[in-house]
TITI-439275 format. One record per residue (C-alpha): residue number from 1; residue in one letter; x negated, y negated, z negated. Coordinates in nm, 2 decimals, padded with zeros to 4 digits, always signed. Layout:
<site><seq>NUM</seq><type>A</type><east>X</east><north>Y</north><up>Z</up></site>
...
end
This chain:
<site><seq>1</seq><type>M</type><east>-01.54</east><north>-01.27</north><up>+05.14</up></site>
<site><seq>2</seq><type>A</type><east>-01.21</east><north>-01.13</north><up>+04.97</up></site>
<site><seq>3</seq><type>E</type><east>-01.24</east><north>-01.09</north><up>+04.58</up></site>
<site><seq>4</seq><type>L</type><east>-01.35</east><north>-00.70</north><up>+04.49</up></site>
<site><seq>5</seq><type>R</type><east>-01.03</east><north>-00.55</north><up>+04.35</up></site>
<site><seq>6</seq><type>L</type><east>-01.11</east><north>-00.17</north><up>+04.35</up></site>
<site><seq>7</seq><type>V</type><east>-01.43</east><north>+00.01</north><up>+04.29</up></site>
<site><seq>8</seq><type>V</type><east>-01.42</east><north>+00.39</north><up>+04.43</up></site>
<site><seq>9</seq><type>G</type><east>-01.66</east><north>+00.64</north><up>+04.34</up></site>
<site><seq>10</seq><type>L</type><east>-01.72</east><north>+00.93</north><up>+04.57</up></site>
<site><seq>11</seq><type>G</type><east>-01.76</east><north>+01.25</north><up>+04.45</up></site>
<site><seq>12</seq><type>N</type><east>-01.57</east><north>+01.64</north><up>+04.46</up></site>
<site><seq>13</seq><type>P</type><east>-01.36</east><north>+01.75</north><up>+04.19</up></site>
<site><seq>14</seq><type>G</type><east>-01.41</east><north>+02.04</north><up>+03.98</up></site>
<site><seq>15</seq><type>P</type><east>-01.68</east><north>+02.14</north><up>+03.72</up></site>
<site><seq>16</seq><type>R</type><east>-01.93</east><north>+02.33</north><up>+03.97</up></site>
<site><seq>17</seq><type>Y</type><east>-01.98</east><north>+01.98</north><up>+04.11</up></site>
<site><seq>18</seq><type>A</type><east>-01.94</east><north>+01.75</north><up>+03.79</up></site>
<site><seq>19</seq><type>R</type><east>-02.31</east><north>+01.67</north><up>+03.73</up></site>
<site><seq>20</seq><type>T</type><east>-02.44</east><north>+01.69</north><up>+04.11</up></site>
<site><seq>21</seq><type>R</type><east>-02.61</east><north>+01.42</north><up>+04.30</up></site>
<site><seq>22</seq><type>H</type><east>-02.31</east><north>+01.40</north><up>+04.52</up></site>
<site><seq>23</seq><type>N</type><east>-02.09</east><north>+01.30</north><up>+04.22</up></site>
<site><seq>24</seq><type>V</type><east>-02.32</east><north>+01.01</north><up>+04.14</up></site>
<site><seq>25</seq><type>G</type><east>-02.01</east><north>+00.78</north><up>+04.27</up></site>
<site><seq>26</seq><type>W</type><east>-01.77</east><north>+00.98</north><up>+04.06</up></site>
<site><seq>27</seq><type>R</type><east>-02.00</east><north>+00.88</north><up>+03.73</up></site>
<site><seq>28</seq><type>L</type><east>-02.03</east><north>+00.53</north><up>+03.82</up></site>
<site><seq>29</seq><type>A</type><east>-01.64</east><north>+00.50</north><up>+03.79</up></site>
<site><seq>30</seq><type>E</type><east>-01.67</east><north>+00.67</north><up>+03.48</up></site>
<site><seq>31</seq><type>F</type><east>-01.95</east><north>+00.45</north><up>+03.36</up></site>
<site><seq>32</seq><type>L</type><east>-01.73</east><north>+00.14</north><up>+03.43</up></site>
<site><seq>33</seq><type>A</type><east>-01.42</east><north>+00.25</north><up>+03.30</up></site>
<site><seq>34</seq><type>G</type><east>-01.58</east><north>+00.34</north><up>+02.97</up></site>
<site><seq>35</seq><type>P</type><east>-01.50</east><north>+00.66</north><up>+02.74</up></site>
<site><seq>36</seq><type>N</type><east>-01.12</east><north>+00.55</north><up>+02.65</up></site>
<site><seq>37</seq><type>A</type><east>-01.06</east><north>+00.51</north><up>+03.01</up></site>
<site><seq>38</seq><type>A</type><east>-00.68</east><north>+00.62</north><up>+03.07</up></site>
<site><seq>39</seq><type>W</type><east>-00.72</east><north>+00.81</north><up>+03.42</up></site>
<site><seq>40</seq><type>K</type><east>-00.37</east><north>+00.83</north><up>+03.58</up></site>
<site><seq>41</seq><type>N</type><east>-00.31</east><north>+01.08</north><up>+03.88</up></site>
<site><seq>42</seq><type>F</type><east>-00.22</east><north>+00.89</north><up>+04.21</up></site>
<site><seq>43</seq><type>K</type><east>-00.01</east><north>+01.13</north><up>+04.45</up></site>
<site><seq>44</seq><type>G</type><east>-00.22</east><north>+01.42</north><up>+04.37</up></site>
<site><seq>45</seq><type>L</type><east>-00.49</east><north>+01.27</north><up>+04.58</up></site>
<site><seq>46</seq><type>G</type><east>-00.72</east><north>+01.13</north><up>+04.30</up></site>
<site><seq>47</seq><type>V</type><east>-00.70</east><north>+00.91</north><up>+03.98</up></site>
<site><seq>48</seq><type>C</type><east>-00.75</east><north>+00.59</north><up>+03.87</up></site>
<site><seq>49</seq><type>A</type><east>-00.79</east><north>+00.36</north><up>+03.61</up></site>
<site><seq>50</seq><type>E</type><east>-00.82</east><north>+00.00</north><up>+03.54</up></site>
<site><seq>51</seq><type>S</type><east>-01.12</east><north>-00.22</north><up>+03.31</up></site>
<site><seq>52</seq><type>D</type><east>-01.13</east><north>-00.58</north><up>+03.28</up></site>
<site><seq>53</seq><type>S</type><east>-00.87</east><north>-00.61</north><up>+03.58</up></site>
<site><seq>54</seq><type>L</type><east>-01.09</east><north>-00.42</north><up>+03.80</up></site>
<site><seq>55</seq><type>L</type><east>-00.95</east><north>-00.07</north><up>+03.94</up></site>
<site><seq>56</seq><type>L</type><east>-01.14</east><north>+00.21</north><up>+03.93</up></site>
<site><seq>57</seq><type>A</type><east>-01.08</east><north>+00.54</north><up>+04.16</up></site>
<site><seq>58</seq><type>K</type><east>-01.22</east><north>+00.85</north><up>+04.19</up></site>
<site><seq>59</seq><type>P</type><east>-01.04</east><north>+01.04</north><up>+04.51</up></site>
<site><seq>60</seq><type>E</type><east>-00.98</east><north>+01.43</north><up>+04.46</up></site>
<site><seq>61</seq><type>T</type><east>-00.97</east><north>+01.53</north><up>+04.80</up></site>
<site><seq>62</seq><type>F</type><east>-01.30</east><north>+01.63</north><up>+04.81</up></site>
<site><seq>63</seq><type>M</type><east>-01.59</east><north>+01.45</north><up>+04.94</up></site>
<site><seq>64</seq><type>N</type><east>-01.50</east><north>+01.48</north><up>+05.35</up></site>
<site><seq>65</seq><type>E</type><east>-01.16</east><north>+01.34</north><up>+05.30</up></site>
<site><seq>66</seq><type>S</type><east>-01.22</east><north>+01.06</north><up>+05.04</up></site>
<site><seq>67</seq><type>G</type><east>-01.04</east><north>+00.88</north><up>+05.33</up></site>
<site><seq>68</seq><type>R</type><east>-00.69</east><north>+00.99</north><up>+05.26</up></site>
<site><seq>69</seq><type>F</type><east>-00.72</east><north>+00.88</north><up>+04.90</up></site>
<site><seq>70</seq><type>V</type><east>-00.84</east><north>+00.54</north><up>+04.97</up></site>
<site><seq>71</seq><type>R</type><east>-00.59</east><north>+00.48</north><up>+05.26</up></site>
<site><seq>72</seq><type>A</type><east>-00.31</east><north>+00.58</north><up>+05.06</up></site>
<site><seq>73</seq><type>F</type><east>-00.40</east><north>+00.34</north><up>+04.72</up></site>
<site><seq>74</seq><type>A</type><east>-00.54</east><north>+00.06</north><up>+04.88</up></site>
<site><seq>75</seq><type>A</type><east>-00.18</east><north>+00.09</north><up>+05.12</up></site>
<site><seq>76</seq><type>F</type><east>+00.02</east><north>+00.13</north><up>+04.76</up></site>
<site><seq>77</seq><type>R</type><east>-00.18</east><north>-00.16</north><up>+04.60</up></site>
<site><seq>78</seq><type>R</type><east>-00.21</east><north>-00.38</north><up>+04.90</up></site>
<site><seq>79</seq><type>I</type><east>-00.58</east><north>-00.39</north><up>+04.89</up></site>
<site><seq>80</seq><type>S</type><east>-00.75</east><north>-00.49</north><up>+05.21</up></site>
<site><seq>81</seq><type>P</type><east>-01.06</east><north>-00.29</north><up>+05.31</up></site>
<site><seq>82</seq><type>G</type><east>-01.29</east><north>-00.62</north><up>+05.24</up></site>
<site><seq>83</seq><type>E</type><east>-01.19</east><north>-00.59</north><up>+04.85</up></site>
<site><seq>84</seq><type>I</type><east>-01.28</east><north>-00.23</north><up>+04.81</up></site>
<site><seq>85</seq><type>L</type><east>-01.64</east><north>-00.13</north><up>+04.68</up></site>
<site><seq>86</seq><type>V</type><east>-01.69</east><north>+00.23</north><up>+04.77</up></site>
<site><seq>87</seq><type>C</type><east>-02.01</east><north>+00.40</north><up>+04.57</up></site>
<site><seq>88</seq><type>Y</type><east>-02.19</east><north>+00.71</north><up>+04.67</up></site>
<site><seq>89</seq><type>D</type><east>-02.48</east><north>+00.89</north><up>+04.69</up></site>
<site><seq>90</seq><type>E</type><east>-02.75</east><north>+00.81</north><up>+04.92</up></site>
<site><seq>91</seq><type>L</type><east>-03.04</east><north>+01.06</north><up>+05.02</up></site>
<site><seq>92</seq><type>D</type><east>-03.24</east><north>+00.82</north><up>+05.21</up></site>
<site><seq>93</seq><type>L</type><east>-03.29</east><north>+00.60</north><up>+04.91</up></site>
<site><seq>94</seq><type>P</type><east>-03.51</east><north>+00.71</north><up>+04.62</up></site>
<site><seq>95</seq><type>F</type><east>-03.39</east><north>+00.80</north><up>+04.28</up></site>
<site><seq>96</seq><type>G</type><east>-03.25</east><north>+00.52</north><up>+04.09</up></site>
<site><seq>97</seq><type>R</type><east>-03.24</east><north>+00.26</north><up>+04.37</up></site>
<site><seq>98</seq><type>L</type><east>-02.95</east><north>+00.05</north><up>+04.50</up></site>
<site><seq>99</seq><type>R</type><east>-02.85</east><north>-00.09</north><up>+04.79</up></site>
<site><seq>100</seq><type>L</type><east>-02.52</east><north>-00.30</north><up>+04.86</up></site>
<site><seq>101</seq><type>K</type><east>-02.40</east><north>-00.37</north><up>+05.23</up></site>
<site><seq>102</seq><type>P</type><east>-02.08</east><north>-00.56</north><up>+05.30</up></site>
<site><seq>103</seq><type>A</type><east>-02.04</east><north>-00.32</north><up>+05.65</up></site>
<site><seq>104</seq><type>G</type><east>-02.17</east><north>-00.08</north><up>+05.89</up></site>
<site><seq>105</seq><type>S</type><east>-02.13</east><north>+00.28</north><up>+05.99</up></site>
<site><seq>106</seq><type>A</type><east>-02.12</east><north>+00.58</north><up>+05.75</up></site>
<site><seq>107</seq><type>A</type><east>-02.53</east><north>+00.70</north><up>+05.83</up></site>
<site><seq>108</seq><type>G</type><east>-02.43</east><north>+01.05</north><up>+05.83</up></site>
<site><seq>109</seq><type>H</type><east>-02.24</east><north>+01.05</north><up>+05.49</up></site>
<site><seq>110</seq><type>K</type><east>-01.92</east><north>+01.21</north><up>+05.53</up></site>
<site><seq>111</seq><type>G</type><east>-01.72</east><north>+01.05</north><up>+05.25</up></site>
<site><seq>112</seq><type>M</type><east>-01.79</east><north>+00.71</north><up>+05.39</up></site>
<site><seq>113</seq><type>G</type><east>-01.74</east><north>+00.84</north><up>+05.73</up></site>
<site><seq>114</seq><type>S</type><east>-01.39</east><north>+00.95</north><up>+05.63</up></site>
<site><seq>115</seq><type>I</type><east>-01.28</east><north>+00.62</north><up>+05.44</up></site>
<site><seq>116</seq><type>I</type><east>-01.40</east><north>+00.44</north><up>+05.78</up></site>
<site><seq>117</seq><type>E</type><east>-01.20</east><north>+00.65</north><up>+05.98</up></site>
<site><seq>118</seq><type>E</type><east>-00.88</east><north>+00.65</north><up>+05.78</up></site>
<site><seq>119</seq><type>M</type><east>-00.91</east><north>+00.28</north><up>+05.72</up></site>
<site><seq>120</seq><type>G</type><east>-00.98</east><north>+00.20</north><up>+06.11</up></site>
<site><seq>121</seq><type>T</type><east>-01.30</east><north>-00.05</north><up>+06.04</up></site>
<site><seq>122</seq><type>E</type><east>-01.65</east><north>-00.05</north><up>+05.93</up></site>
<site><seq>123</seq><type>E</type><east>-01.59</east><north>-00.37</north><up>+05.72</up></site>
<site><seq>124</seq><type>I</type><east>-01.56</east><north>-00.19</north><up>+05.39</up></site>
<site><seq>125</seq><type>P</type><east>-01.86</east><north>-00.32</north><up>+05.12</up></site>
<site><seq>126</seq><type>R</type><east>-02.06</east><north>-00.02</north><up>+04.97</up></site>
<site><seq>127</seq><type>L</type><east>-02.29</east><north>+00.05</north><up>+04.71</up></site>
<site><seq>128</seq><type>R</type><east>-02.51</east><north>+00.32</north><up>+04.79</up></site>
<site><seq>129</seq><type>L</type><east>-02.69</east><north>+00.48</north><up>+04.46</up></site>
<site><seq>130</seq><type>G</type><east>-03.02</east><north>+00.64</north><up>+04.54</up></site>
<site><seq>131</seq><type>V</type><east>-03.08</east><north>+01.00</north><up>+04.48</up></site>
<site><seq>132</seq><type>G</type><east>-03.38</east><north>+01.11</north><up>+04.69</up></site>
<site><seq>133</seq><type>P</type><east>-03.59</east><north>+01.19</north><up>+04.84</up></site>
<site><seq>134</seq><type>K</type><east>-03.53</east><north>+01.55</north><up>+04.95</up></site>
<site><seq>135</seq><type>P</type><east>-03.83</east><north>+01.78</north><up>+04.92</up></site>
<site><seq>136</seq><type>P</type><east>-03.95</east><north>+01.82</north><up>+05.29</up></site>
<site><seq>137</seq><type>Q</type><east>-03.82</east><north>+02.18</north><up>+05.36</up></site>
<site><seq>138</seq><type>A</type><east>-03.49</east><north>+02.14</north><up>+05.17</up></site>
<site><seq>139</seq><type>D</type><east>-03.12</east><north>+02.13</north><up>+05.33</up></site>
<site><seq>140</seq><type>G</type><east>-02.98</east><north>+01.81</north><up>+05.27</up></site>
<site><seq>141</seq><type>A</type><east>-02.65</east><north>+01.94</north><up>+05.21</up></site>
<site><seq>142</seq><type>A</type><east>-02.79</east><north>+02.19</north><up>+04.95</up></site>
<site><seq>143</seq><type>F</type><east>-03.00</east><north>+01.90</north><up>+04.77</up></site>
<site><seq>144</seq><type>V</type><east>-02.71</east><north>+01.66</north><up>+04.70</up></site>
<site><seq>145</seq><type>L</type><east>-02.47</east><north>+01.97</north><up>+04.60</up></site>
<site><seq>146</seq><type>G</type><east>-02.75</east><north>+02.02</north><up>+04.33</up></site>
<site><seq>147</seq><type>R</type><east>-02.80</east><north>+01.89</north><up>+03.97</up></site>
<site><seq>148</seq><type>F</type><east>-03.03</east><north>+01.60</north><up>+03.89</up></site>
<site><seq>149</seq><type>S</type><east>-03.36</east><north>+01.72</north><up>+03.72</up></site>
<site><seq>150</seq><type>P</type><east>-03.41</east><north>+01.71</north><up>+03.35</up></site>
<site><seq>151</seq><type>D</type><east>-03.62</east><north>+01.36</north><up>+03.41</up></site>
<site><seq>152</seq><type>E</type><east>-03.37</east><north>+01.22</north><up>+03.64</up></site>
<site><seq>153</seq><type>E</type><east>-03.07</east><north>+01.30</north><up>+03.42</up></site>
<site><seq>154</seq><type>K</type><east>-03.27</east><north>+01.12</north><up>+03.13</up></site>
<site><seq>155</seq><type>T</type><east>-03.29</east><north>+00.82</north><up>+03.29</up></site>
<site><seq>156</seq><type>L</type><east>-02.93</east><north>+00.86</north><up>+03.50</up></site>
<site><seq>157</seq><type>D</type><east>-02.75</east><north>+00.62</north><up>+03.25</up></site>
<site><seq>158</seq><type>G</type><east>-03.00</east><north>+00.35</north><up>+03.28</up></site>
<site><seq>159</seq><type>V</type><east>-02.92</east><north>+00.38</north><up>+03.69</up></site>
<site><seq>160</seq><type>L</type><east>-02.55</east><north>+00.35</north><up>+03.61</up></site>
<site><seq>161</seq><type>E</type><east>-02.60</east><north>+00.07</north><up>+03.41</up></site>
<site><seq>162</seq><type>T</type><east>-02.77</east><north>-00.11</north><up>+03.66</up></site>
<site><seq>163</seq><type>A</type><east>-02.53</east><north>-00.03</north><up>+03.94</up></site>
<site><seq>164</seq><type>A</type><east>-02.26</east><north>-00.14</north><up>+03.70</up></site>
<site><seq>165</seq><type>A</type><east>-02.40</east><north>-00.45</north><up>+03.69</up></site>
<site><seq>166</seq><type>A</type><east>-02.42</east><north>-00.48</north><up>+04.01</up></site>
<site><seq>167</seq><type>A</type><east>-02.06</east><north>-00.40</north><up>+04.08</up></site>
<site><seq>168</seq><type>R</type><east>-01.93</east><north>-00.64</north><up>+03.79</up></site>
<site><seq>169</seq><type>L</type><east>-02.19</east><north>-00.91</north><up>+03.99</up></site>
<site><seq>170</seq><type>A</type><east>-02.02</east><north>-00.84</north><up>+04.31</up></site>
<site><seq>171</seq><type>R</type><east>-01.64</east><north>-00.90</north><up>+04.13</up></site>
<site><seq>172</seq><type>R</type><east>-01.78</east><north>-01.22</north><up>+03.97</up></site>
<site><seq>173</seq><type>E</type><east>-01.95</east><north>-01.39</north><up>+04.19</up></site>
<site><seq>174</seq><type>G</type><east>-01.95</east><north>-01.20</north><up>+04.52</up></site>
<site><seq>175</seq><type>L</type><east>-02.11</east><north>-00.93</north><up>+04.75</up></site>
<site><seq>176</seq><type>E</type><east>-02.39</east><north>-01.16</north><up>+04.85</up></site>
<site><seq>177</seq><type>A</type><east>-02.48</east><north>-01.24</north><up>+04.52</up></site>
<site><seq>178</seq><type>A</type><east>-02.51</east><north>-00.93</north><up>+04.42</up></site>
<site><seq>179</seq><type>M</type><east>-02.70</east><north>-00.81</north><up>+04.73</up></site>
<site><seq>180</seq><type>N</type><east>-02.97</east><north>-01.08</north><up>+04.66</up></site>
<site><seq>181</seq><type>R</type><east>-02.97</east><north>-00.98</north><up>+04.30</up></site>
<site><seq>182</seq><type>F</type><east>-02.99</east><north>-00.58</north><up>+04.33</up></site>
<site><seq>183</seq><type>N</type><east>-03.03</east><north>-00.46</north><up>+04.68</up></site>
<site><seq>184</seq><type>G</type><east>-03.35</east><north>-00.21</north><up>+04.59</up></site>
<site><seq>185</seq><type>A</type><east>-03.37</east><north>-00.26</north><up>+04.23</up></site>
<site><seq>186</seq><type>A</type><east>-03.44</east><north>+00.05</north><up>+04.03</up></site>
<site><seq>187</seq><type>A</type><east>-03.34</east><north>+00.13</north><up>+03.70</up></site>
<site><seq>188</seq><type>P</type><east>-03.54</east><north>+00.01</north><up>+03.41</up></site>
end
């Protein structure tokens, strides 16, 4: 397995989306970068920063076109798909649960689908952060574009801390070690 070089947090740009469930990937990238990160524009497609020799990125192409940024940035930095960890919201996981996978389909997630299409492979590691469950009558798109409840928001830092620990472990010891330790984990 390739060494992790890039963590991509998925989300949508603009204040309207900033604190939504759909932007939890962005929030993880920001958490990993730290409060004093120097985010730099990359060709108008997104922003990137570096922390502890790990590249962090937030596509600004809107979720459904995330692959445009990832393909361009990975080509520019000579990063292979196996060296990327894509982090995003997962409606089918309970809030706070984590799931790492080395590859697979997008399972309906438009941002991951865009990345798979642009990169030409499903062999892209990913970290899914649970934002569910969706209320039975709620529309899935409306739910993920909604904000976390006040109780969820209070515990989100713990969730992000756990997810950041999973990403750091994947960097240090490999994805399998992180999967063994964090899959199904919930924030304290």
